[in-house]
All heavy atoms as TSV, in Angstrom:
chain	resi	resn	atom	element	x	y	z
A	1	MET	N	N	-1.526	26.108	0.769
A	1	MET	CA	C	-1.773	24.665	1.030
A	1	MET	C	C	-2.236	24.532	2.529
A	1	MET	O	O	-1.681	25.242	3.364
A	1	MET	CB	C	-0.526	23.894	0.797
A	1	MET	CG	C	-0.118	23.757	-0.583
A	1	MET	SD	S	-0.061	22.010	-1.045
A	1	MET	CE	C	-0.048	22.138	-2.763
A	2	ALA	N	N	-3.016	23.579	2.734
A	2	ALA	CA	C	-3.479	23.276	4.084
A	2	ALA	C	C	-2.394	22.472	4.834
A	2	ALA	O	O	-1.638	21.798	4.255
A	2	ALA	CB	C	-4.846	22.452	4.020
A	3	GLN	N	N	-2.551	22.592	6.182
A	3	GLN	CA	C	-1.712	21.738	6.984
A	3	GLN	C	C	-2.549	20.865	7.917
A	3	GLN	O	O	-3.744	21.349	8.222
A	3	GLN	CB	C	-0.833	22.605	7.974
A	3	GLN	CG	C	0.258	23.346	7.211
A	3	GLN	CD	C	1.188	24.108	8.094
A	3	GLN	OE1	O	1.179	23.788	9.292
A	3	GLN	NE2	N	1.900	24.910	7.526
A	4	LEU	N	N	-2.171	19.728	8.271
A	4	LEU	CA	C	-3.004	18.816	9.023
A	4	LEU	C	C	-2.121	18.230	10.231
A	4	LEU	O	O	-0.994	17.832	9.992
A	4	LEU	CB	C	-3.445	17.607	8.115
A	4	LEU	CG	C	-4.297	16.491	8.758
A	4	LEU	CD1	C	-5.598	17.097	9.189
A	4	LEU	CD2	C	-4.476	15.447	7.743
A	5	LEU	N	N	-2.755	18.253	11.412
A	5	LEU	CA	C	-2.120	17.712	12.553
A	5	LEU	C	C	-2.913	16.555	12.942
A	5	LEU	O	O	-4.096	16.670	13.141
A	5	LEU	CB	C	-2.055	18.739	13.647
A	5	LEU	CG	C	-1.589	18.256	15.049
A	5	LEU	CD1	C	-0.071	17.848	14.935
A	5	LEU	CD2	C	-1.709	19.330	16.094
A	6	VAL	N	N	-2.272	15.364	13.102
A	6	VAL	CA	C	-2.987	14.190	13.521
A	6	VAL	C	C	-2.507	13.788	14.915
A	6	VAL	O	O	-1.321	13.562	15.169
A	6	VAL	CB	C	-2.580	13.001	12.591
A	6	VAL	CG1	C	-3.415	11.754	12.990
A	6	VAL	CG2	C	-3.052	13.384	11.180
A	7	ARG	N	N	-3.477	13.783	15.799
A	7	ARG	CA	C	-3.154	13.489	17.241
A	7	ARG	C	C	-3.578	12.125	17.602
A	7	ARG	O	O	-4.475	11.531	16.991
A	7	ARG	CB	C	-3.842	14.379	18.189
A	7	ARG	CG	C	-3.439	15.840	18.068
A	7	ARG	CD	C	-3.918	16.702	19.229
A	7	ARG	NE	N	-3.344	17.994	19.211
A	7	ARG	CZ	C	-4.023	19.070	18.835
A	7	ARG	NH1	N	-5.218	19.059	18.567
A	7	ARG	NH2	N	-3.406	20.211	18.799
A	8	GLU	N	N	-2.900	11.468	18.515
A	8	GLU	CA	C	-3.307	10.146	19.138
A	8	GLU	C	C	-3.282	9.063	18.029
A	8	GLU	O	O	-4.155	8.177	18.010
A	8	GLU	CB	C	-4.691	10.210	19.845
A	8	GLU	CG	C	-4.512	11.154	21.006
A	8	GLU	CD	C	-5.887	11.244	21.770
A	8	GLU	OE1	O	-6.643	10.222	21.860
A	8	GLU	OE2	O	-6.145	12.336	22.350
A	9	LEU	N	N	-2.339	9.069	17.146
A	9	LEU	CA	C	-2.183	8.082	16.140
A	9	LEU	C	C	-1.470	6.807	16.861
A	9	LEU	O	O	-0.513	7.012	17.601
A	9	LEU	CB	C	-1.330	8.609	14.959
A	9	LEU	CG	C	-1.084	7.658	13.810
A	9	LEU	CD1	C	-2.450	7.374	13.090
A	9	LEU	CD2	C	-0.142	8.272	12.775
A	10	GLU	N	N	-1.964	5.671	16.520
A	10	GLU	CA	C	-1.395	4.464	17.213
A	10	GLU	C	C	0.126	4.318	16.773
A	10	GLU	O	O	0.412	4.639	15.605
A	10	GLU	CB	C	-2.160	3.194	16.738
A	10	GLU	CG	C	-3.585	3.217	17.210
A	10	GLU	CD	C	-4.554	3.945	16.339
A	10	GLU	OE1	O	-4.142	4.566	15.431
A	10	GLU	OE2	O	-5.752	3.833	16.706
A	11	ASP	N	N	0.900	3.863	17.669
A	11	ASP	CA	C	2.358	3.666	17.427
A	11	ASP	C	C	2.585	2.806	16.276
A	11	ASP	O	O	3.587	3.015	15.436
A	11	ASP	CB	C	3.076	3.241	18.700
A	11	ASP	CG	C	3.075	4.193	19.853
A	11	ASP	OD1	O	2.964	5.405	19.574
A	11	ASP	OD2	O	3.221	3.806	21.036
A	12	ASP	N	N	1.898	1.666	16.150
A	12	ASP	CA	C	2.111	0.730	15.055
A	12	ASP	C	C	1.868	1.358	13.667
A	12	ASP	O	O	2.523	1.107	12.669
A	12	ASP	CB	C	1.441	-0.578	15.263
A	12	ASP	CG	C	-0.085	-0.423	15.256
A	12	ASP	OD1	O	-0.621	0.632	15.750
A	12	ASP	OD2	O	-0.777	-1.309	14.753
A	13	VAL	N	N	0.891	2.228	13.603
A	13	VAL	CA	C	0.536	2.898	12.344
A	13	VAL	C	C	1.712	3.926	11.973
A	13	VAL	O	O	2.147	4.001	10.852
A	13	VAL	CB	C	-0.821	3.621	12.437
A	13	VAL	CG1	C	-1.081	4.449	11.129
A	13	VAL	CG2	C	-1.942	2.654	12.714
A	14	ALA	N	N	2.157	4.637	12.929
A	14	ALA	CA	C	3.163	5.590	12.744
A	14	ALA	C	C	4.500	4.935	12.313
A	14	ALA	O	O	5.134	5.313	11.388
A	14	ALA	CB	C	3.518	6.418	14.004
A	15	ALA	N	N	4.745	3.722	12.949
A	15	ALA	CA	C	5.899	2.945	12.602
A	15	ALA	C	C	5.749	2.397	11.172
A	15	ALA	O	O	6.681	2.317	10.417
A	15	ALA	CB	C	6.150	1.777	13.628
A	16	GLY	N	N	4.571	1.929	10.916
A	16	GLY	CA	C	4.295	1.405	9.515
A	16	GLY	C	C	4.552	2.494	8.448
A	16	GLY	O	O	5.071	2.167	7.375
A	17	LEU	N	N	4.043	3.680	8.689
A	17	LEU	CA	C	4.314	4.780	7.783
A	17	LEU	C	C	5.735	5.013	7.537
A	17	LEU	O	O	6.253	5.280	6.568
A	17	LEU	CB	C	3.522	6.051	8.186
A	17	LEU	CG	C	2.048	5.998	7.979
A	17	LEU	CD1	C	1.382	7.209	8.691
A	17	LEU	CD2	C	1.727	6.179	6.443
A	18	ARG	N	N	6.522	5.011	8.683
A	18	ARG	CA	C	8.025	5.211	8.556
A	18	ARG	C	C	8.635	4.069	7.756
A	18	ARG	O	O	9.541	4.399	6.916
A	18	ARG	CB	C	8.619	5.319	9.951
A	18	ARG	CG	C	8.319	6.652	10.593
A	18	ARG	CD	C	9.168	6.752	11.906
A	18	ARG	NE	N	8.986	5.802	12.873
A	18	ARG	CZ	C	8.037	5.936	13.858
A	18	ARG	NH1	N	7.229	6.960	13.874
A	18	ARG	NH2	N	7.887	4.965	14.705
A	19	THR	N	N	8.205	2.843	7.974
A	19	THR	CA	C	8.675	1.784	7.261
A	19	THR	C	C	8.337	1.849	5.696
A	19	THR	O	O	9.271	1.654	4.898
A	19	THR	CB	C	8.121	0.410	7.694
A	19	THR	OG1	O	8.474	0.317	9.150
A	19	THR	CG2	C	8.686	-0.713	7.007
A	20	LEU	N	N	7.156	2.307	5.431
A	20	LEU	CA	C	6.740	2.416	4.032
A	20	LEU	C	C	7.564	3.593	3.395
A	20	LEU	O	O	7.971	3.489	2.240
A	20	LEU	CB	C	5.239	2.731	3.907
A	20	LEU	CG	C	4.351	1.567	4.195
A	20	LEU	CD1	C	2.885	2.137	4.267
A	20	LEU	CD2	C	4.469	0.529	3.051
A	21	ALA	N	N	7.734	4.687	4.137
A	21	ALA	CA	C	8.540	5.815	3.629
A	21	ALA	C	C	9.985	5.433	3.269
A	21	ALA	O	O	10.455	5.664	2.171
A	21	ALA	CB	C	8.591	6.944	4.677
A	22	ALA	N	N	10.553	4.588	4.086
A	22	ALA	CA	C	11.901	4.103	3.802
A	22	ALA	C	C	11.960	3.186	2.620
A	22	ALA	O	O	12.814	3.344	1.735
A	22	ALA	CB	C	12.464	3.338	5.071
A	23	ALA	N	N	10.962	2.340	2.457
A	23	ALA	CA	C	10.840	1.331	1.344
A	23	ALA	C	C	10.639	2.196	0.074
A	23	ALA	O	O	11.126	1.734	-1.037
A	23	ALA	CB	C	9.780	0.305	1.559
A	24	ASN	N	N	9.864	3.284	0.094
A	24	ASN	CA	C	9.626	4.056	-1.043
A	24	ASN	C	C	10.608	5.159	-1.291
A	24	ASN	O	O	10.412	6.066	-2.171
A	24	ASN	CB	C	8.182	4.647	-0.986
A	24	ASN	CG	C	7.132	3.508	-1.038
A	24	ASN	OD1	O	7.254	2.579	-1.773
A	24	ASN	ND2	N	6.082	3.618	-0.233
A	25	LYS	N	N	11.617	5.219	-0.458
A	25	LYS	CA	C	12.691	6.242	-0.572
A	25	LYS	C	C	12.093	7.689	-0.471
A	25	LYS	O	O	12.404	8.555	-1.325
A	25	LYS	CB	C	13.499	6.017	-1.819
A	25	LYS	CG	C	14.297	4.709	-1.807
A	25	LYS	CD	C	15.170	4.562	-3.013
A	25	LYS	CE	C	16.053	3.382	-2.795
A	25	LYS	NZ	N	15.662	2.184	-3.403
A	26	ARG	N	N	11.148	7.890	0.417
A	26	ARG	CA	C	10.491	9.170	0.622
A	26	ARG	C	C	10.678	9.548	2.128
A	26	ARG	O	O	10.895	8.733	3.021
A	26	ARG	CB	C	9.029	9.161	0.324
A	26	ARG	CG	C	8.640	8.678	-1.000
A	26	ARG	CD	C	7.157	8.958	-1.145
A	26	ARG	NE	N	6.323	7.727	-1.104
A	26	ARG	CZ	C	5.326	7.520	-1.903
A	26	ARG	NH1	N	5.060	8.321	-2.901
A	26	ARG	NH2	N	4.608	6.529	-1.769
A	27	SER	N	N	10.513	10.794	2.381
A	27	SER	CA	C	10.433	11.276	3.726
A	27	SER	C	C	9.160	10.713	4.382
A	27	SER	O	O	8.141	10.417	3.652
A	27	SER	CB	C	10.477	12.808	3.839
A	27	SER	OG	O	9.329	13.348	3.367
A	28	ALA	N	N	9.135	10.701	5.681
A	28	ALA	CA	C	7.913	10.293	6.416
A	28	ALA	C	C	6.785	11.247	6.061
A	28	ALA	O	O	5.566	10.786	5.795
A	28	ALA	CB	C	8.067	10.224	7.806
A	29	GLU	N	N	7.051	12.494	5.948
A	29	GLU	CA	C	5.965	13.529	5.639
A	29	GLU	C	C	5.411	13.313	4.285
A	29	GLU	O	O	4.221	13.301	4.024
A	29	GLU	CB	C	6.594	14.885	5.757
A	29	GLU	CG	C	5.583	15.986	5.632
A	29	GLU	CD	C	6.144	17.411	5.908
A	29	GLU	OE1	O	7.180	17.528	6.557
A	29	GLU	OE2	O	5.506	18.403	5.451
A	30	GLU	N	N	6.293	13.042	3.320
A	30	GLU	CA	C	5.828	12.737	1.870
A	30	GLU	C	C	5.049	11.444	1.872
A	30	GLU	O	O	4.067	11.357	1.138
A	30	GLU	CB	C	6.981	12.758	0.876
A	30	GLU	CG	C	6.539	12.498	-0.531
A	30	GLU	CD	C	5.423	13.452	-1.014
A	30	GLU	OE1	O	5.508	14.658	-0.652
A	30	GLU	OE2	O	4.623	13.022	-1.789
A	31	GLU	N	N	5.416	10.441	2.638
A	31	GLU	CA	C	4.703	9.169	2.697
A	31	GLU	C	C	3.287	9.419	3.307
A	31	GLU	O	O	2.270	8.860	2.847
A	31	GLU	CB	C	5.430	8.172	3.513
A	31	GLU	CG	C	4.833	6.766	3.353
A	31	GLU	CD	C	4.984	6.198	2.004
A	31	GLU	OE1	O	5.953	6.455	1.321
A	31	GLU	OE2	O	4.052	5.385	1.634
A	32	HIS	N	N	3.193	10.234	4.272
A	32	HIS	CA	C	1.799	10.627	4.856
A	32	HIS	C	C	1.033	11.254	3.778
A	32	HIS	O	O	-0.233	10.934	3.637
A	32	HIS	CB	C	2.041	11.556	6.042
A	32	HIS	CG	C	2.909	11.013	7.126
A	32	HIS	ND1	N	3.395	11.823	8.100
A	32	HIS	CD2	C	3.327	9.786	7.411
A	32	HIS	CE1	C	4.100	11.036	9.020
A	32	HIS	NE2	N	4.105	9.752	8.476
A	33	ARG	N	N	1.545	12.240	3.038
A	33	ARG	CA	C	0.762	12.885	2.044
A	33	ARG	C	C	0.312	11.950	0.935
A	33	ARG	O	O	-0.847	11.966	0.491
A	33	ARG	CB	C	1.587	14.043	1.349
A	33	ARG	CG	C	1.695	15.247	2.164
A	33	ARG	CD	C	2.312	16.464	1.307
A	33	ARG	NE	N	3.686	16.161	1.035
A	33	ARG	CZ	C	4.660	16.634	1.736
A	33	ARG	NH1	N	4.526	17.293	2.885
A	33	ARG	NH2	N	5.929	16.365	1.343
A	34	ALA	N	N	1.242	11.007	0.562
A	34	ALA	CA	C	0.799	10.037	-0.515
A	34	ALA	C	C	-0.253	9.055	-0.032
A	34	ALA	O	O	-1.213	8.773	-0.762
A	34	ALA	CB	C	2.059	9.208	-0.905
A	35	ALA	N	N	-0.214	8.728	1.273
A	35	ALA	CA	C	-1.222	7.760	1.777
A	35	ALA	C	C	-2.573	8.463	1.774
A	35	ALA	O	O	-3.607	7.927	1.479
A	35	ALA	CB	C	-0.773	7.292	3.181
A	36	LEU	N	N	-2.605	9.772	2.276
A	36	LEU	CA	C	-3.843	10.484	2.381
A	36	LEU	C	C	-4.403	10.751	0.987
A	36	LEU	O	O	-5.591	10.573	0.701
A	36	LEU	CB	C	-3.615	11.782	3.100
A	36	LEU	CG	C	-3.424	11.745	4.616
A	36	LEU	CD1	C	-2.911	13.000	5.177
A	36	LEU	CD2	C	-4.798	11.275	5.231
A	37	ARG	N	N	-3.457	11.103	-0.006
A	37	ARG	CA	C	-3.957	11.352	-1.312
A	37	ARG	C	C	-4.685	10.075	-1.873
A	37	ARG	O	O	-5.775	10.133	-2.467
A	37	ARG	CB	C	-2.844	11.696	-2.265
A	37	ARG	CG	C	-2.431	13.126	-2.179
A	37	ARG	CD	C	-1.279	13.431	-3.209
A	37	ARG	NE	N	-0.511	14.513	-2.841
A	37	ARG	CZ	C	0.743	14.517	-2.419
A	37	ARG	NH1	N	1.388	13.405	-2.388
A	37	ARG	NH2	N	1.278	15.589	-2.062
A	38	ALA	N	N	-3.988	8.938	-1.780
A	38	ALA	CA	C	-4.445	7.749	-2.324
A	38	ALA	C	C	-5.773	7.321	-1.689
A	38	ALA	O	O	-6.693	6.893	-2.373
A	38	ALA	CB	C	-3.479	6.594	-2.116
A	39	HIS	N	N	-5.885	7.485	-0.414
A	39	HIS	CA	C	-7.117	7.087	0.265
A	39	HIS	C	C	-8.317	8.010	-0.167
A	39	HIS	O	O	-9.359	7.490	-0.523
A	39	HIS	CB	C	-6.920	7.213	1.811
A	39	HIS	CG	C	-8.136	6.793	2.573
A	39	HIS	ND1	N	-8.517	5.516	2.784
A	39	HIS	CD2	C	-9.035	7.585	3.215
A	39	HIS	CE1	C	-9.616	5.505	3.482
A	39	HIS	NE2	N	-9.972	6.701	3.713
A	40	VAL	N	N	-8.126	9.231	-0.151
A	40	VAL	CA	C	-9.121	10.178	-0.559
A	40	VAL	C	C	-9.565	10.031	-2.015
A	40	VAL	O	O	-10.739	9.856	-2.334
A	40	VAL	CB	C	-8.757	11.631	-0.214
A	40	VAL	CG1	C	-9.740	12.603	-0.821
A	40	VAL	CG2	C	-8.625	11.901	1.214
A	41	ARG	N	N	-8.565	9.920	-2.871
A	41	ARG	CA	C	-8.879	9.797	-4.279
A	41	ARG	C	C	-9.535	8.452	-4.546
A	41	ARG	O	O	-10.507	8.394	-5.445
A	41	ARG	CB	C	-7.598	9.970	-5.136
A	41	ARG	CG	C	-7.222	11.366	-5.106
A	41	ARG	CD	C	-5.853	11.636	-5.901
A	41	ARG	NE	N	-5.594	12.967	-5.755
A	41	ARG	CZ	C	-4.347	13.486	-5.993
A	41	ARG	NH1	N	-3.318	12.634	-6.242
A	41	ARG	NH2	N	-4.067	14.744	-5.888
A	42	ASP	N	N	-9.206	7.355	-3.916
A	42	ASP	CA	C	-9.785	6.059	-4.108
A	42	ASP	C	C	-11.277	6.189	-3.740
A	42	ASP	O	O	-12.124	5.606	-4.382
A	42	ASP	CB	C	-9.151	5.000	-3.195
A	42	ASP	CG	C	-7.853	4.460	-3.848
A	42	ASP	OD1	O	-7.473	4.911	-5.037
A	42	ASP	OD2	O	-7.245	3.634	-3.263
A	43	HIS	N	N	-11.574	6.902	-2.679
A	43	HIS	CA	C	-12.967	6.998	-2.236
A	43	HIS	C	C	-13.800	7.878	-3.055
A	43	HIS	O	O	-15.023	7.698	-3.228
A	43	HIS	CB	C	-12.965	7.423	-0.747
A	43	HIS	CG	C	-12.798	6.166	0.131
A	43	HIS	ND1	N	-11.506	5.673	0.361
A	43	HIS	CD2	C	-13.649	5.325	0.813
A	43	HIS	CE1	C	-11.615	4.687	1.180
A	43	HIS	NE2	N	-12.918	4.424	1.479
A	44	LEU	N	N	-13.138	8.884	-3.660
A	44	LEU	CA	C	-13.894	9.748	-4.517
A	44	LEU	C	C	-14.053	9.299	-5.994
A	44	LEU	O	O	-15.085	9.547	-6.665
A	44	LEU	CB	C	-13.192	11.161	-4.533
A	44	LEU	CG	C	-13.178	11.981	-3.219
A	44	LEU	CD1	C	-12.356	13.248	-3.375
A	44	LEU	CD2	C	-14.586	12.236	-2.807
A	45	THR	N	N	-13.025	8.544	-6.497
A	45	THR	CA	C	-13.034	8.239	-7.903
A	45	THR	C	C	-12.962	6.714	-8.080
A	45	THR	O	O	-13.011	6.244	-9.226
A	45	THR	CB	C	-11.885	8.873	-8.611
A	45	THR	OG1	O	-10.614	8.293	-8.064
A	45	THR	CG2	C	-11.885	10.288	-8.577
A	46	GLY	N	N	-12.860	5.935	-7.064
A	46	GLY	CA	C	-12.734	4.453	-7.133
A	46	GLY	C	C	-11.253	4.128	-7.144
A	46	GLY	O	O	-10.383	4.959	-7.435
A	47	PRO	N	N	-10.884	2.935	-6.867
A	47	PRO	CA	C	-9.466	2.553	-6.772
A	47	PRO	C	C	-8.794	2.579	-8.154
A	47	PRO	O	O	-9.467	2.481	-9.168
A	47	PRO	CB	C	-9.512	1.144	-6.257
A	47	PRO	CG	C	-10.966	0.627	-6.387
A	47	PRO	CD	C	-11.796	1.900	-6.507
A	48	LYS	N	N	-7.491	2.854	-8.197
A	48	LYS	CA	C	-6.723	2.969	-9.376
A	48	LYS	C	C	-6.718	1.542	-10.022
A	48	LYS	O	O	-6.592	0.545	-9.339
A	48	LYS	CB	C	-5.279	3.316	-9.012
A	48	LYS	CG	C	-4.270	3.270	-10.169
A	48	LYS	CD	C	-2.934	3.545	-9.708
A	48	LYS	CE	C	-1.919	3.133	-10.798
A	48	LYS	NZ	N	-1.132	1.924	-10.421
A	49	LYS	N	N	-6.930	1.567	-11.309
A	49	LYS	CA	C	-6.847	0.234	-12.095
A	49	LYS	C	C	-5.470	-0.201	-12.112
A	49	LYS	O	O	-4.499	0.570	-12.255
A	49	LYS	CB	C	-7.371	0.529	-13.522
A	49	LYS	CG	C	-8.735	1.029	-13.601
A	49	LYS	CD	C	-9.685	-0.115	-13.701
A	49	LYS	CE	C	-11.072	0.410	-14.036
A	49	LYS	NZ	N	-12.084	-0.290	-13.380
A	50	ARG	N	N	-5.304	-1.440	-11.917
A	50	ARG	CA	C	-3.867	-2.147	-11.973
A	50	ARG	C	C	-3.627	-2.566	-13.348
A	50	ARG	O	O	-4.454	-3.040	-14.037
A	50	ARG	CB	C	-3.794	-3.210	-10.904
A	50	ARG	CG	C	-3.970	-2.835	-9.483
A	50	ARG	CD	C	-3.601	-3.886	-8.484
A	50	ARG	NE	N	-4.549	-5.132	-8.819
A	50	ARG	CZ	C	-4.267	-6.342	-8.280
A	50	ARG	NH1	N	-3.280	-6.566	-7.484
A	50	ARG	NH2	N	-5.139	-7.311	-8.594
A	51	SER	N	N	-2.309	-2.438	-13.725
A	51	SER	CA	C	-1.951	-2.871	-14.989
A	51	SER	C	C	-1.836	-4.343	-15.058
A	51	SER	O	O	-1.830	-5.072	-13.897
A	51	SER	CB	C	-0.523	-2.357	-15.363
A	51	SER	OG	O	0.487	-2.938	-14.476
A	52	PHE	N	N	-1.800	-5.032	-16.156
A	52	PHE	CA	C	-1.698	-6.434	-16.283
A	52	PHE	C	C	-0.446	-6.918	-15.601
A	52	PHE	O	O	-0.516	-7.977	-14.824
A	52	PHE	CB	C	-1.651	-6.822	-17.750
A	52	PHE	CG	C	-1.599	-8.302	-18.040
A	52	PHE	CD1	C	-2.678	-9.101	-17.700
A	52	PHE	CD2	C	-0.472	-8.908	-18.562
A	52	PHE	CE1	C	-2.641	-10.528	-17.898
A	52	PHE	CE2	C	-0.378	-10.247	-18.792
A	52	PHE	CZ	C	-1.538	-11.074	-18.451
A	53	THR	N	N	0.584	-6.250	-15.734
A	53	THR	CA	C	1.915	-6.609	-15.069
A	53	THR	C	C	1.695	-6.623	-13.512
A	53	THR	O	O	2.239	-7.499	-12.865
A	53	THR	CB	C	3.115	-5.638	-15.416
A	53	THR	OG1	O	3.115	-5.663	-16.863
A	53	THR	CG2	C	4.350	-6.085	-14.811
A	54	GLU	N	N	1.017	-5.636	-13.017
A	54	GLU	CA	C	0.744	-5.532	-11.522
A	54	GLU	C	C	-0.039	-6.701	-11.007
A	54	GLU	O	O	0.186	-7.289	-10.005
A	54	GLU	CB	C	0.167	-4.214	-11.158
A	54	GLU	CG	C	1.087	-3.053	-11.268
A	54	GLU	CD	C	0.353	-1.677	-11.204
A	54	GLU	OE1	O	-0.783	-1.583	-11.670
A	54	GLU	OE2	O	0.920	-0.802	-10.532
A	55	VAL	N	N	-1.064	-7.036	-11.833
A	55	VAL	CA	C	-1.961	-8.244	-11.451
A	55	VAL	C	C	-1.088	-9.509	-11.469
A	55	VAL	O	O	-1.208	-10.204	-10.543
A	55	VAL	CB	C	-3.220	-8.307	-12.479
A	55	VAL	CG1	C	-3.880	-9.552	-12.233
A	55	VAL	CG2	C	-4.038	-7.127	-12.282
A	56	LEU	N	N	-0.288	-9.660	-12.557
A	56	LEU	CA	C	0.458	-10.849	-12.597
A	56	LEU	C	C	1.513	-10.907	-11.443
A	56	LEU	O	O	1.732	-12.033	-10.837
A	56	LEU	CB	C	1.258	-10.912	-13.895
A	56	LEU	CG	C	0.519	-11.322	-15.121
A	56	LEU	CD1	C	1.415	-11.321	-16.341
A	56	LEU	CD2	C	0.020	-12.828	-14.931
A	57	ALA	N	N	2.130	-9.811	-11.067
A	57	ALA	CA	C	3.124	-9.783	-9.977
A	57	ALA	C	C	2.448	-10.146	-8.626
A	57	ALA	O	O	3.114	-10.646	-7.794
A	57	ALA	CB	C	3.808	-8.433	-9.945
A	58	ALA	N	N	1.211	-9.881	-8.547
A	58	ALA	CA	C	0.484	-10.135	-7.282
A	58	ALA	C	C	0.054	-11.583	-7.172
A	58	ALA	O	O	-0.299	-12.009	-6.080
A	58	ALA	CB	C	-0.700	-9.267	-7.122
A	59	MET	N	N	0.074	-12.318	-8.205
A	59	MET	CA	C	-0.323	-13.739	-8.123
A	59	MET	C	C	0.694	-14.610	-7.452
A	59	MET	O	O	1.901	-14.356	-7.576
A	59	MET	CB	C	-0.505	-14.286	-9.564
A	59	MET	CG	C	-1.711	-13.596	-10.337
A	59	MET	SD	S	-1.751	-14.145	-12.062
A	59	MET	CE	C	-3.093	-15.236	-11.886
A	60	PRO	N	N	0.186	-15.598	-6.623
A	60	PRO	CA	C	1.155	-16.456	-5.933
A	60	PRO	C	C	1.879	-17.417	-6.955
A	60	PRO	O	O	1.387	-17.704	-8.073
A	60	PRO	CB	C	0.280	-17.288	-5.054
A	60	PRO	CG	C	-1.107	-17.184	-5.661
A	60	PRO	CD	C	-1.172	-15.893	-6.411
A	61	TYR	N	N	2.988	-17.777	-6.548
A	61	TYR	CA	C	3.842	-18.706	-7.411
A	61	TYR	C	C	3.634	-20.159	-6.881
A	61	TYR	O	O	3.858	-20.315	-5.691
A	61	TYR	CB	C	5.385	-18.206	-7.326
A	61	TYR	CG	C	6.199	-19.238	-8.088
A	61	TYR	CD1	C	6.233	-19.270	-9.528
A	61	TYR	CD2	C	7.119	-20.079	-7.459
A	61	TYR	CE1	C	7.048	-20.142	-10.217
A	61	TYR	CE2	C	7.925	-20.893	-8.117
A	61	TYR	CZ	C	7.859	-20.932	-9.480
A	61	TYR	OH	O	8.699	-21.792	-10.137
A	62	PHE	N	N	3.412	-21.034	-7.676
A	62	PHE	CA	C	3.214	-22.442	-7.302
A	62	PHE	C	C	4.281	-23.308	-7.927
A	62	PHE	O	O	3.893	-24.169	-8.785
A	62	PHE	CB	C	1.798	-22.955	-7.696
A	62	PHE	CG	C	0.718	-22.301	-6.939
A	62	PHE	CD1	C	-0.023	-21.296	-7.490
A	62	PHE	CD2	C	0.446	-22.612	-5.641
A	62	PHE	CE1	C	-1.051	-20.685	-6.777
A	62	PHE	CE2	C	-0.508	-22.032	-4.894
A	62	PHE	CZ	C	-1.266	-21.050	-5.474
A	63	ASP	N	N	5.458	-23.125	-7.759
A	63	ASP	CA	C	6.512	-24.120	-8.216
A	63	ASP	C	C	6.013	-24.968	-9.363
A	63	ASP	O	O	5.292	-24.558	-10.147
A	63	ASP	CB	C	7.022	-24.981	-7.061
A	63	ASP	CG	C	8.485	-25.150	-7.164
A	63	ASP	OD1	O	9.157	-24.834	-8.142
A	63	ASP	OD2	O	9.057	-25.761	-6.134
A	64	ASP	N	N	6.479	-26.185	-9.409
A	64	ASP	CA	C	6.059	-27.188	-10.506
A	64	ASP	C	C	5.236	-28.279	-10.013
A	64	ASP	O	O	4.929	-29.209	-10.714
A	64	ASP	CB	C	7.313	-27.761	-11.236
A	64	ASP	CG	C	8.093	-26.696	-12.053
A	64	ASP	OD1	O	7.339	-25.798	-12.530
A	64	ASP	OD2	O	9.218	-26.831	-12.139
A	65	ASP	N	N	4.782	-28.161	-8.708
A	65	ASP	CA	C	4.011	-29.277	-8.045
A	65	ASP	C	C	2.538	-28.931	-8.254
A	65	ASP	O	O	2.046	-28.035	-7.647
A	65	ASP	CB	C	4.447	-29.362	-6.547
A	65	ASP	CG	C	3.731	-30.630	-5.943
A	65	ASP	OD1	O	2.937	-31.313	-6.642
A	65	ASP	OD2	O	4.040	-30.769	-4.728
A	66	PRO	N	N	1.797	-29.772	-9.066
A	66	PRO	CA	C	0.363	-29.477	-9.296
A	66	PRO	C	C	-0.425	-29.571	-7.994
A	66	PRO	O	O	-1.459	-29.027	-7.875
A	66	PRO	CB	C	-0.091	-30.530	-10.270
A	66	PRO	CG	C	1.157	-31.344	-10.634
A	66	PRO	CD	C	2.252	-30.933	-9.911
A	67	ALA	N	N	0.035	-30.294	-6.980
A	67	ALA	CA	C	-0.578	-30.513	-5.739
A	67	ALA	C	C	-0.718	-29.129	-5.057
A	67	ALA	O	O	-1.671	-28.849	-4.205
A	67	ALA	CB	C	0.103	-31.489	-4.800
A	68	ASP	N	N	0.116	-28.226	-5.322
A	68	ASP	CA	C	0.080	-26.899	-4.753
A	68	ASP	C	C	-1.168	-26.053	-5.284
A	68	ASP	O	O	-1.646	-25.154	-4.651
A	68	ASP	CB	C	1.324	-26.027	-5.093
A	68	ASP	CG	C	2.550	-26.553	-4.413
A	68	ASP	OD1	O	2.386	-27.170	-3.432
A	68	ASP	OD2	O	3.662	-26.205	-4.886
A	69	LEU	N	N	-1.700	-26.552	-6.387
A	69	LEU	CA	C	-2.792	-25.756	-6.963
A	69	LEU	C	C	-4.183	-26.046	-6.337
A	69	LEU	O	O	-5.093	-25.291	-6.415
A	69	LEU	CB	C	-2.991	-26.104	-8.482
A	69	LEU	CG	C	-1.757	-25.651	-9.293
A	69	LEU	CD1	C	-1.945	-26.136	-10.729
A	69	LEU	CD2	C	-1.547	-24.113	-9.234
A	70	PHE	N	N	-4.186	-27.202	-5.622
A	70	PHE	CA	C	-5.512	-27.553	-5.081
A	70	PHE	C	C	-5.311	-27.990	-3.621
A	70	PHE	O	O	-4.341	-28.542	-3.246
A	70	PHE	CB	C	-6.092	-28.742	-5.801
A	70	PHE	CG	C	-6.231	-28.507	-7.249
A	70	PHE	CD1	C	-5.238	-28.954	-8.189
A	70	PHE	CD2	C	-7.248	-27.833	-7.770
A	70	PHE	CE1	C	-5.309	-28.736	-9.549
A	70	PHE	CE2	C	-7.346	-27.598	-9.138
A	70	PHE	CZ	C	-6.431	-28.063	-10.041
A	71	GLU	N	N	-6.378	-27.721	-2.789
A	71	GLU	CA	C	-6.346	-28.256	-1.410
A	71	GLU	C	C	-6.602	-29.763	-1.403
A	71	GLU	O	O	-7.574	-30.146	-2.168
A	71	GLU	CB	C	-7.341	-27.483	-0.571
A	71	GLU	CG	C	-6.913	-26.066	-0.219
A	71	GLU	CD	C	-7.976	-25.448	0.757
A	71	GLU	OE1	O	-8.302	-26.089	1.720
A	71	GLU	OE2	O	-8.348	-24.329	0.513
A	72	VAL	N	N	-5.909	-30.429	-0.691
A	72	VAL	CA	C	-6.194	-31.952	-0.648
A	72	VAL	C	C	-6.662	-32.329	0.692
A	72	VAL	O	O	-6.274	-31.784	1.696
A	72	VAL	CB	C	-4.917	-32.686	-1.041
A	72	VAL	CG1	C	-5.253	-34.145	-1.271
A	72	VAL	CG2	C	-4.137	-32.080	-2.138
């Protein structure tokens, strides 16, 4: 397997990767691998199709007030 050394990575990006790793219950190194895999595969094969459940979960919630649905 190949190894990759990334120099001069911005502090906020490194911190973000650590935050994502903790949220995904992975090591920082595994989170880096997952991010690189997803980025490269998306560009080679197109983005992963989302399930209907994922699409619904990403939709905003508008309580019961119809005024929330439209800009006034």
